[in-house]
C-alpha positions as CSV (number, residue, x, y, z in Angstrom):
1,M,2.2,24.7,12.9
2,S,2.0,21.1,13.7
3,N,4.8,19.0,15.2
4,A,3.4,15.9,13.6
5,P,5.8,14.0,11.4
6,V,5.5,14.0,7.7
7,I,4.9,10.4,6.5
8,L,6.4,9.3,3.2
9,V,5.0,6.0,1.8
10,N,6.6,4.4,-1.2
11,L,5.1,1.3,-2.8
12,L,7.6,-0.6,-4.9
13,K,6.4,-3.3,-7.3
14,A,9.4,-5.6,-7.7
15,K,10.3,-7.1,-11.0
16,P,9.9,-10.9,-10.9
17,G,12.5,-12.6,-8.7
18,K,13.9,-9.2,-7.5
19,Q,12.3,-8.7,-4.1
20,D,15.3,-9.9,-2.1
21,A,17.7,-7.8,-4.0
22,L,15.3,-4.8,-3.6
23,I,15.2,-5.3,0.1
24,A,18.9,-5.5,0.3
25,I,19.5,-2.3,-1.5
26,L,16.8,-0.5,0.4
27,K,18.3,-1.6,3.7
28,Q,21.8,-0.6,2.7
29,N,20.6,2.8,1.6
30,T,18.7,3.4,4.8
31,E,21.7,2.3,6.9
32,T,24.3,4.4,4.9
33,I,22.5,7.4,3.6
34,I,18.9,8.0,4.9
35,R,19.9,7.7,8.6
36,T,22.5,10.5,8.1
37,L,20.0,13.0,6.6
38,E,18.7,16.0,8.6
39,G,15.0,15.6,9.5
40,W,14.8,11.8,9.2
41,N,13.0,10.0,12.1
42,T,12.3,6.4,11.1
43,T,12.0,3.9,8.3
44,R,10.3,0.6,8.1
45,L,10.5,-1.9,5.1
46,I,7.4,-4.1,4.7
47,A,7.8,-7.0,2.3
48,S,4.9,-8.7,0.6
49,D,4.4,-12.4,1.3
50,N,4.1,-13.2,-2.3
51,G,7.5,-11.7,-3.3
52,D,6.2,-9.0,-5.6
53,G,6.9,-5.8,-3.6
54,V,8.0,-3.7,-0.7
55,V,6.5,-0.8,1.1
56,I,8.8,1.8,2.5
57,Y,7.1,3.7,5.4
58,S,9.2,6.6,6.7
59,E,8.7,9.5,9.0
60,W,10.4,12.9,8.5
61,Q,10.3,16.1,10.6
62,T,9.1,18.3,7.7
63,S,8.2,18.1,4.0
64,A,11.3,20.2,3.4
65,A,13.4,17.4,4.8
66,V,11.8,15.0,2.3
67,E,12.5,17.4,-0.5
68,A,16.1,17.8,0.7
69,M,16.5,14.0,0.8
70,R,15.2,13.7,-2.8
71,A,17.6,16.4,-3.9
72,D,20.6,14.9,-2.2
73,P,23.2,13.8,-4.8
74,R,23.7,10.4,-3.1
75,M,19.9,9.8,-3.4
76,K,19.8,10.9,-7.0
77,A,22.6,8.3,-7.8
78,Y,20.6,5.7,-5.9
79,F,17.2,6.1,-7.6
80,P,18.2,4.5,-10.9
81,R,19.4,1.4,-9.1
82,I,16.0,1.0,-7.6
83,L,14.3,1.5,-10.9
84,E,16.3,-1.5,-12.2
85,L,14.5,-3.7,-9.7
86,A,11.1,-2.1,-9.3
87,T,8.5,0.5,-10.1
88,I,7.7,3.2,-7.5
89,D,4.5,4.9,-6.5
90,T,4.9,7.5,-3.7
91,M,2.7,9.6,-1.4
92,M,3.5,12.1,1.3
93,G,1.0,13.1,4.0
94,A,0.2,13.1,7.7
95,A,-1.4,10.6,10.0
96,V,-5.1,11.4,10.5
97,F,-6.1,8.4,12.6
98,G,-4.3,5.6,14.5
99,E,-5.3,3.0,16.9
100,A,-3.4,0.3,18.7
101,R,-4.0,-2.4,21.2
C-alpha cells in the first residue's frame, strides 16, 4: 500500500463575471470546513488570468477521505452554492511524475 497522497483536481468554469465570488466562496469553504476534515493535507486555488475559471488542487491521505468529504453534510450544503457560480469537472488520482528546479 502506497503512502502517496491522493490528488483531487477540480476544474471550475466560472460563469461570466463570477470568478472573484467563486474564489471567495472556495477560500471560505477551505478555511472553515475542508481544513477540519480527517485526511485532508493541502489545497491550492489557481485562478485563470482571463477570469473564466479556477482550479482546485488538493491532496488527501486516502480516497476514502475524499469520499468522506463529499458525503459530509456541510459539503453537500456547499455544492449547490458553487454550482450557482460555475460548472465543475473533477478527477482523482496519484502523481506519477514531478520535477522541480
